[in-house]
C-alpha positions as CSV (number, residue, x, y, z in Angstrom):
1,P,90.1,64.5,123.5
2,Y,89.6,67.6,125.7
3,V,92.1,70.3,126.4
4,V,91.5,72.6,129.4
5,K,93.0,76.1,129.0
6,P,92.7,79.1,131.2
7,V,90.7,82.1,130.0
8,I,93.1,84.7,128.5
9,D,92.2,88.3,129.2
10,L,93.8,90.3,126.3
11,N,93.3,93.5,128.3
12,D,96.0,92.4,130.8
13,A,99.5,93.6,130.0
14,V,101.9,90.8,130.5
15,S,105.7,91.3,130.5
16,V,109.0,89.5,131.2
17,D,112.5,90.8,132.0
18,A,114.2,89.0,129.0
19,Y,114.6,89.3,125.3
20,E,113.1,85.9,124.6
21,I,109.4,85.7,124.3
22,P,107.6,83.0,126.3
23,D,104.6,81.1,124.8
24,R,102.1,82.8,127.1
25,I,103.0,86.2,125.7
26,R,103.3,84.8,122.1
27,E,99.8,83.4,122.3
28,R,98.4,86.8,123.5
29,V,100.0,88.7,120.7
30,K,98.7,86.2,118.2
31,L,95.2,86.5,119.5
32,T,95.4,90.3,119.5
33,H,97.0,90.4,116.0
34,P,95.8,87.4,113.9
35,V,97.6,88.7,110.8
36,E,101.1,90.4,110.5
37,V,100.9,94.1,111.2
38,F,103.0,95.5,108.4
39,P,100.9,97.7,106.0
40,Y,98.8,95.5,103.8
41,G,100.2,92.3,105.4
42,T,98.5,89.1,104.5
43,R,100.4,86.4,106.4
44,E,98.4,84.8,109.2
45,T,100.2,84.8,112.5
46,H,101.8,81.5,113.3
47,P,104.2,80.2,116.0
48,A,107.3,80.5,113.8
49,M,106.6,84.2,112.9
50,D,108.9,86.9,114.3
51,L,107.5,89.0,117.1
52,D,109.2,92.4,116.8
53,H,109.9,94.7,119.7
54,L,108.3,97.9,118.5
55,Q,110.7,99.9,120.8
56,P,114.0,98.2,120.4
57,Y,115.0,95.9,123.3
58,D,117.9,97.4,125.4
59,P,119.7,94.8,127.5
60,L,120.7,97.6,129.9
61,G,117.2,99.2,129.8
62,P,114.3,98.9,132.3
63,P,112.7,95.6,133.2
64,G,109.6,94.5,131.4
65,Q,110.6,95.6,127.8
66,T,109.3,92.4,126.4
67,N,105.6,92.8,126.9
68,T,102.3,92.4,125.0
69,Q,102.2,96.1,124.2
70,N,105.7,96.3,122.7
71,L,105.4,93.2,120.5
72,A,104.0,92.8,117.0
73,P,104.0,89.9,114.5
74,L,106.0,90.4,111.3
75,R,107.2,88.1,108.6
76,R,111.0,87.8,108.5
77,F,111.3,90.1,105.5
78,T,109.1,92.9,106.9
79,H,110.8,92.5,110.3
80,R,114.2,93.2,108.5
81,V,112.7,96.1,106.6
82,K,111.4,97.7,109.8
83,T,114.7,97.1,111.7
84,H,117.3,97.8,109.0
85,A,115.8,99.9,106.2
86,H,116.1,103.7,106.9
87,G,113.0,105.8,107.3
88,W,110.4,103.2,108.4
89,T,108.9,104.1,111.8
90,V,106.1,102.5,113.7
91,Q,104.2,103.6,116.8
92,R,101.3,102.1,118.8
93,L,98.2,104.3,118.7
94,D,96.1,102.0,121.0
95,R,96.0,98.4,122.1
96,K,95.3,97.1,118.6
97,T,96.3,99.9,116.2
98,L,99.8,100.7,114.9
99,E,100.8,103.6,112.7
100,W,103.5,103.0,110.2
101,T,105.3,105.8,108.4
102,T,107.2,105.1,105.1
103,P,110.5,106.6,104.2
104,H,108.6,109.0,102.0
105,G,106.4,110.2,104.9
106,F,103.1,108.3,104.0
107,A,101.3,107.0,107.1
108,F,99.2,103.9,107.4
109,H,97.0,102.6,110.3
110,V,97.1,98.8,110.7
111,D,94.7,96.9,113.0
112,P,93.0,93.5,113.0
113,T,90.5,94.8,110.4
114,G,93.2,95.7,107.9
115,T,95.2,98.7,106.6
116,R,94.0,102.2,106.0
117,R,95.9,105.3,104.8
118,A,96.2,107.9,107.6
119,D,94.5,111.2,107.1
120,H,97.6,113.3,107.4
121,K,100.0,113.9,104.5
122,P,103.8,113.5,104.3
123,N,105.7,115.9,106.6
124,D,102.5,116.6,108.7
125,S,102.5,115.6,112.3
126,P,100.1,112.8,113.2
127,P,96.6,113.9,114.2
């Protein structure tokens, strides 16, 4: 009835040289982001959830693009909004915080504690 697992240090950056995401990276992303990272997201991270490359994966790009710092859990719908709807941008502020900007220029900070409006207004540069 016991399962022995190694200790996972979430401060370690782990990467692979492929588009597909191995389970060891998927588990680290889930532990770092227990809920999807779209603004006001409520869906708990689960194994079938999409892990989005924040910076789009380029098959001719540098090695290590699929890594714990470039992946974020999103539901399929919000993943498609981020990828295909014009005007949505996202950038990582630190290991756990993402800043989303809407097509109208409103910014939101999302981390494991929730979503907050950013202090700057539309068309201002981030602080």
